[in-house]
C-alpha positions in Angstrom: -68.0 27.9 -22.7 -71.2 26.6 -24.0 -73.1 23.8 -22.1 -74.6 22.7 -25.2 -71.8 22.6 -26.8 -70.3 19.7 -24.1 -73.5 17.8 -23.4 -73.5 17.4 -27.1 -70.7 16.4 -27.5 -69.4 13.0 -29.0 -69.4 9.5 -26.8 -66.6 7.8 -26.0 -66.2 4.8 -29.0 -65.0 1.8 -27.5 -62.8 -0.5 -29.8 -62.6 -4.2 -29.3 -59.2 -6.0 -29.7 -58.2 -8.7 -31.5 -58.3 -12.0 -29.7 -56.7 -14.7 -32.0 -53.3 -14.9 -34.0 -55.3 -14.3 -37.4 -56.8 -11.6 -36.2 -53.8 -9.8 -35.1 -52.0 -10.3 -38.0 -54.4 -9.0 -40.5 -54.8 -5.8 -38.4 -51.4 -5.4 -38.0 -51.1 -5.4 -42.0 -54.3 -3.0 -42.3 -52.4 -0.5 -39.7 -49.4 -0.6 -41.7 -51.2 -0.1 -45.2 -53.4 2.8 -43.6 -50.1 4.2 -42.0 -48.7 4.6 -45.3 -52.0 6.4 -46.7 -51.5 8.5 -43.7 -48.6 9.5 -44.5 -50.1 10.3 -48.2 -52.4 12.4 -46.9 -50.0 14.7 -44.7 -48.0 15.5 -47.9 -49.3 18.3 -48.9 -49.7 20.3 -45.8 -45.9 19.0 -45.1 -45.0 20.1 -48.3 -46.9 23.7 -48.2 -44.7 23.7 -44.4 -41.3 23.4 -45.8 -41.3 25.2 -49.1 -42.6 28.3 -47.3 -40.0 27.6 -45.0 -37.1 29.1 -47.0 -38.9 32.7 -47.4 -40.1 32.8 -44.2 -36.7 32.1 -42.6 -35.0 34.5 -44.9 -37.6 37.3 -44.4 -37.1 36.6 -40.9 -32.9 36.8 -41.1 -33.0 40.1 -43.2 -35.3 41.8 -41.0 -33.8 41.0 -37.8 -30.3 41.6 -39.0 -31.5 45.1 -39.8 -32.9 46.0 -36.6 -30.6 43.8 -34.6 -27.4 45.3 -35.5 -29.3 48.7 -35.9 -29.8 48.4 -32.2 -26.5 47.5 -31.7 -24.8 50.5 -33.3 -27.0 53.4 -31.9 -26.9 51.4 -28.4 -25.0 54.0 -27.1 -27.3 56.7 -27.8 -30.0 55.0 -26.1 -32.4 54.5 -29.3 -30.3 51.5 -29.8 -32.1 49.8 -26.9 -35.9 50.5 -28.5 -34.4 49.1 -31.4 -33.1 45.9 -29.7 -36.3 45.2 -27.7 -38.0 45.8 -31.2 -35.5 43.0 -32.4 -37.0 40.6 -29.4 -40.5 41.2 -30.1 -40.2 40.8 -33.6 -38.1 37.5 -33.0 -41.2 36.1 -30.7 -43.4 37.1 -33.6 -41.4 34.6 -36.1 -41.1 32.0 -33.6 -44.5 32.1 -32.7 -45.2 32.1 -36.7 -43.2 28.8 -36.8 -45.1 27.1 -34.1 -48.6 28.3 -35.8 -47.0 26.4 -39.0 -46.2 23.4 -37.4 -49.9 23.0 -35.9 -51.0 23.8 -39.8 -48.6 20.8 -40.6 -50.2 18.3 -38.4 -47.4 18.2 -35.7 -48.7 18.2 -32.2 -49.2 21.5 -30.4 -46.5 22.5 -28.6 -47.0 24.2 -25.2 -45.8 28.2 -25.5 -43.7 30.1 -22.8 -45.7 32.2 -20.0 -44.3 35.7 -21.5 -45.1 37.7 -18.3 -44.8 36.6 -15.3 -47.9 35.8 -13.2 -48.3 38.0 -9.6 -46.4 40.9 -11.4 -47.3 43.8 -11.8 -46.4 45.5 -15.2 -45.4 48.9 -14.8 -44.0 50.9 -17.8 -40.0 49.5 -17.6 -40.8 46.2 -17.1 -43.3 46.0 -19.8 -40.5 47.7 -22.4 -37.6 46.5 -21.0 -38.8 43.0 -19.9 -37.6 40.9 -23.0 -34.0 41.9 -21.7 -34.2 39.1 -18.9 -36.1 36.9 -20.3 -34.4 34.0 -21.6 -37.1 32.7 -24.3 -36.6 36.1 -26.2 -33.2 35.6 -26.9 -33.9 31.8 -27.5 -36.5 33.1 -30.2 -33.9 35.7 -31.7 -31.5 32.5 -31.9 -33.7 30.7 -33.6 -35.1 33.2 -35.9 -31.9 34.9 -36.7 -29.7 31.5 -37.0 -31.2 28.2 -36.7 -34.2 29.0 -38.7 -32.6 30.2 -42.1 -29.8 27.7 -41.7 -32.9 24.6 -41.2 -35.3 26.0 -43.3 -32.7 26.5 -46.2 -31.5 22.4 -45.6 -35.0 21.6 -45.7 -36.3 23.6 -48.0 -33.5 22.3 -51.1 -34.3 18.4 -50.1 -37.6 18.7 -50.4 -37.5 20.9 -53.7 -34.9 18.2 -54.9 -36.8 15.6 -54.0 -39.7 16.3 -55.3 -38.4 17.5 -58.4 -36.6 14.2 -58.9 -39.6 12.2 -58.6 -41.6 14.6 -60.9 -38.9 14.8 -63.0 -38.1 11.4 -63.2 -41.4 10.2 -63.7 -42.1 12.4 -66.8 -39.4 12.3 -68.4 -40.9 10.0 -71.4 -42.6 13.0 -72.5 -40.6 16.0 -72.1 -36.8 13.9 -72.5 -37.4 14.2 -76.4 -37.6 17.6 -76.7 -34.2 18.1 -75.5 -31.3 18.6 -78.0 -29.3 15.3 -78.2 -26.7 15.7 -81.3 -23.8 16.3 -79.2 -24.9 14.1 -76.3 -22.8 11.2 -75.7 -23.0 10.5 -71.5 -26.3 9.5 -70.1 -27.2 9.3 -66.9 -28.3 5.7 -66.9 -24.8 4.0 -68.3 -23.2 6.2 -65.9 -24.9 4.9 -63.4 -25.5 1.1 -64.4 -21.5 1.1 -65.1 -20.5 1.9 -62.2 -22.7 -0.7 -60.2 -22.2 -3.0 -63.1 -18.7 -2.7 -64.7 -18.8 -3.7 -68.2 -22.2 -2.4 -69.0 -22.9 -1.1 -72.4 -26.0 0.9 -73.7 -27.8 -1.2 -76.6 -30.7 0.1 -78.4 -32.5 3.2 -78.2 -30.0 5.5 -75.4 -33.0 7.9 -75.0 -35.4 4.6 -74.2 -33.0 3.4 -71.9 -33.0 7.3 -70.0 -36.1 7.2 -69.9 -37.1 3.5 -68.4 -34.2 4.2 -65.8 -35.2 7.9 -64.9 -38.9 6.3 -64.4 -37.9 4.2 -61.8 -35.8 6.5 -60.0 -38.7 8.7 -59.9 -40.8 6.3 -58.6 -38.5 5.5 -56.0 -38.6 9.3 -55.2 -42.1 9.6 -55.0 -42.5 6.5 -53.0 -40.6 7.8 -50.0 -41.6 11.7 -50.3 -43.9 11.1 -48.1 -41.1 9.5 -44.9 -39.0 12.4 -46.7 -41.6 14.9 -45.6 -42.3 13.8 -42.3 -38.7 13.9 -41.3 -37.7 17.2 -42.5 -41.4 18.1 -40.7 -40.3 16.2 -37.4 -36.7 18.2 -37.4 -38.6 21.3 -37.1 -41.0 20.2 -34.7 -38.2 19.0 -32.6 -36.0 22.0 -33.0 -39.0 24.2 -32.3 -39.9 21.9 -28.9 -36.5 22.6 -27.5 -35.8 26.3 -28.6 -39.5 27.6 -28.8 -41.1 25.6 -25.9 -41.7 25.9 -22.4 -39.2 25.0 -20.3 -39.9 22.0 -17.6 -39.4 24.4 -14.7 -41.8 26.9 -15.6 -44.8 23.7 -15.8 -43.0 22.9 -12.2 -43.9 26.2 -10.8 -47.3 26.1 -12.2 -47.8 23.0 -11.0 -46.9 24.1 -7.7 -49.0 27.3 -7.5 -52.4 25.2 -8.9 -51.5 22.6 -6.1 -51.4 25.7 -3.7 -54.5 26.6 -5.1 -56.1 23.4 -5.1 -55.0 22.7 -1.4 -56.5 26.5 -0.2 -59.3 25.9 -2.3 -59.9 22.3 -0.7 -59.6 23.8 3.4 -61.8 26.7 2.2 -64.5 24.0 0.8 -63.9 22.2 4.2 -64.4 25.1 6.2 -67.6 26.1 4.4 -68.8 22.5 4.7 -68.1 22.1 8.5 -69.9 25.7 8.9 -72.6 25.1 7.3 -73.1 21.7 9.4 -72.7 23.5 12.9 -75.9 26.0 11.3 -78.0 23.4 10.5 -77.3 21.2 13.5 -77.7 24.2 15.7 -81.0 25.1 13.9 -82.5 22.2 13.9 -81.6 18.9 16.2 -80.1 21.1 19.0 -83.5 23.1 19.3 -85.2 20.1 19.2 -82.9 18.5 21.6 -83.4 21.4 24.2 -87.4 20.9 23.6 -87.0 17.3 24.6 -85.1 17.8 27.4 -87.6 20.4 28.4 -90.6 18.2 28.1 -89.0 15.0 29.6 -88.2 17.6 32.8 -92.5 18.4 33.0 -92.7 14.9 32.1 -90.9 14.2 35.4 -93.0 16.8 37.4 -96.4 15.2 36.3 -95.4 11.5 36.4 -96.9 11.6 39.8 -99.6 14.2 40.0 -101.1 14.1 36.5 -100.1 10.5 35.2 -102.3 10.9 32.0 -100.6 14.3 31.3 -97.6 12.8 31.8 -98.6 10.0 29.0 -99.1 12.6 26.8 -95.8 14.3 26.9 -94.1 10.7 27.1 -95.5 10.2 23.4 -95.0 13.5 22.1 -91.2 13.5 23.2 -90.9 10.0 21.3 -92.3 11.6 18.4 -89.9 14.6 18.9 -86.7 11.9 19.3 -87.8 10.1 15.7 -87.9 13.4 14.3 -84.5 14.6 15.8 -82.9 11.2 14.6 -84.2 11.7 10.9 -82.9 15.0 11.2 -79.6 13.9 12.5 -79.5 11.0 9.8 -80.4 13.5 6.7 -77.2 15.7 8.3 -75.0 13.1 7.9 -75.7 12.1 4.5 -73.8 15.4 4.0 -70.6 13.4 4.6 -71.5 10.0 3.2 -75.1 9.7 1.4 -76.0 6.0 1.7 -77.1 5.6 -2.0 -73.8 6.9 -3.1 -72.2 3.9 -0.9 -74.7 1.4 -1.6 -75.5 2.4 -5.0 -72.8 4.3 -7.1 -72.6 7.8 -8.3 -75.4 7.0 -11.4 -78.4 5.9 -8.9 -77.1 9.0 -6.7 -77.5 11.4 -9.1 -81.0 9.9 -10.6 -82.5 10.1 -7.3 -81.6 13.9 -7.2 -83.7 14.2 -10.1 -86.3 12.4 -9.2 -86.5 14.1 -5.7 -86.2 17.2 -7.6 -89.9 19.6 -7.4 -89.1 20.5 -10.9 -89.2 17.9 -13.8 -85.5 16.9 -14.9 -84.4 15.4 -17.8 -81.4 13.4 -16.8 -78.3 12.3 -19.6 -75.5 10.3 -17.5 -72.9 8.8 -19.2 -69.9 7.9 -17.2 -68.8 4.9 -18.7 -67.2 2.2 -16.0 -67.9 4.7 -13.0 -66.9 2.2 -10.4 -63.2 4.0 -11.6 -64.1 7.5 -10.3 -62.0 8.7 -7.3 -64.5 8.7 -3.9 -63.5 12.2 -3.5 -64.9 13.4 -6.9 -68.0 11.0 -6.3 -68.6 13.1 -3.4 -68.5 16.4 -4.7 -70.1 15.6 -7.8 -72.8 14.4 -5.8 -73.2 17.5 -3.4 -72.5 19.9 -6.8 -75.4 18.1 -8.5 -77.8 18.2 -5.4 -76.8 22.1 -4.6 -77.8 22.7 -8.1 -81.0 21.1 -8.2 -82.0 22.5 -5.0 -81.3 26.0 -6.4 -83.2 25.1 -9.4 -86.3 24.3 -6.8 -85.8 26.7 -4.7 -84.9 30.1 -6.3 -85.1 29.7 -10.3 -88.9 29.3 -10.8 -88.1 27.0 -13.2 -90.6 24.4 -14.7 -88.0 22.2 -16.3 -84.4 21.4 -15.5 -81.7 18.9 -17.2 -78.9 17.4 -15.6 -76.3 16.3 -17.4 -73.2 13.8 -16.3 -70.4 12.2 -18.8 -66.8 11.4 -19.1 -65.0 12.8 -22.0 -61.3 12.6 -23.3 -59.2 15.7 -23.0 -57.0 16.5 -26.3 -54.5 18.7 -24.9 -53.6 16.5 -21.9 -54.5 13.0 -22.7 -56.4 12.3 -20.2 -60.2 12.1 -19.4 -62.2 15.0 -17.7 -65.5 14.6 -15.9 -68.6 17.1 -16.7 -71.4 17.6 -14.7 -73.9 20.5 -15.9 -77.4 21.3 -14.6 -79.4 23.7 -17.1 -82.5 25.2 -16.0 -85.4 27.7 -18.1 -85.9 29.9 -14.9 -85.6 33.4 -14.5 -81.7 33.7 -14.2 -79.5 36.3 -12.7 -77.5 33.7 -10.8 -74.2 35.2 -9.5 -71.2 33.8 -7.7 -70.9 36.0 -4.5 -68.7 35.4 -1.5 -70.9 33.3 1.7 -73.3 32.0 -0.5 -73.9 28.6 -2.2 -72.4 29.1 -5.8 -69.3 30.3 -3.9 -69.0 27.2 -1.6 -69.3 24.8 -5.0 -66.9 26.9 -6.6 -63.8 26.1 -4.1 -65.0 22.6 -3.9 -64.7 22.5 -7.4 -61.0 24.2 -7.2 -59.9 22.0 -4.4 -60.3 19.5 -7.1 -58.3 21.4 -9.7 -61.7 21.8 -11.8 -63.5 25.0 -13.3 -66.9 26.0 -12.1 -68.8 27.5 -15.3 -71.8 30.0 -15.0 -74.1 31.1 -17.8 -76.7 32.8 -16.4 -78.3 36.1 -17.9 -81.1 37.7 -16.6 -84.4 36.2 -17.9 -82.5 33.5 -18.0 -81.7 30.1 -19.0 -79.3 29.0 -16.6 -76.5 26.7 -17.1 -74.0 25.9 -14.6 -71.6 23.2 -14.9 -68.3 21.8 -13.8 -65.2 20.4 -15.7 -63.1 18.1 -13.0 -59.9 16.4 -14.6 -59.7 13.1 -14.1 
């Protein structure tokens, strides 16, 4: 994953809605007009999908028919077991091809099954005969061997007939004159109009009447062609989603696993933060307070015998108490930074960049930052603070860039928050246990996000987090 691709992605566009009734009416008319135009724009891809559907379906049927029934016939000598496994893998291939073709035709992405259960070792027997106990393989076999040949044949016939009727009707005026009509006593327009209007008799040139009638019919077929191709493609998509897609139970299992991992990562992140705070307090304020206690004891002993020395110790104790208070305040900001609470995430990130010893270019586009959850704001603040501190202390960089933005996530329909820090330092950063980047990774995973690190030796270093909102 490249930082540049995230940092240079197009910003969100804000579309204003009409407020008065007239504007709303114009918007609705334009939407219908452009909606029909969009249907026509999808006709070439949908026709390509439908017209290729029959060859693909028949090929899959013929191949599976030979391999599957060959496996059934030779199962008693064990060779058939391997043929049956091959048939299941072939069915999986044809089913995957159907999903790819649907994506090419403009249909929404369908979540594919998890073919290999996570956390289970893939031994020889499991890798070879695992398809027998995986219901998805049998559903793919059902689709490629039974469903798709039937549905593909029907949709192919309807598509070909509809397209041929439309094109043939609007061009009949040209090629109809070349047809032999010496013995033709029955005209299609005469039969149809006579059925709906009893007593109708053809007058004038019957060929001209036939051409006009077929022109009207052809225009009707062509005008409705986008609806037909869209409907037939949607039929394939609905069937594929139900038969070839992942089950909802699998999504729930993954959700439970993700939540468990996130909860564990959050606990580890909090434990890391508490241990770091304990270490900081031990190394800083606690030592100052011990020294302050010793100074006060000395001051008490010299109060009567040496007032001047006692006065000097009192000044030093007051200074030490002030420094200890300031350090405690700085540590308390690790829980709730005042600038983050008072002025928001944008101002807090800009403040971090301003305090960095290396020049930092800031690019922030968070939209309405007030809608971000509090835990996300705090984590992003700590993430940026840690990364900018690393830039100052370890990278030897002379310039850095901080990017924070909210962008839409096409696969889920939601939004994600991205935070990236890039520097021109020495590189070589790694996520190792017990170190700062490891704690950041745990914190980000606690929000169900992903920490991305790209730091080759010699630089540059790009570290970022993608957090779903």
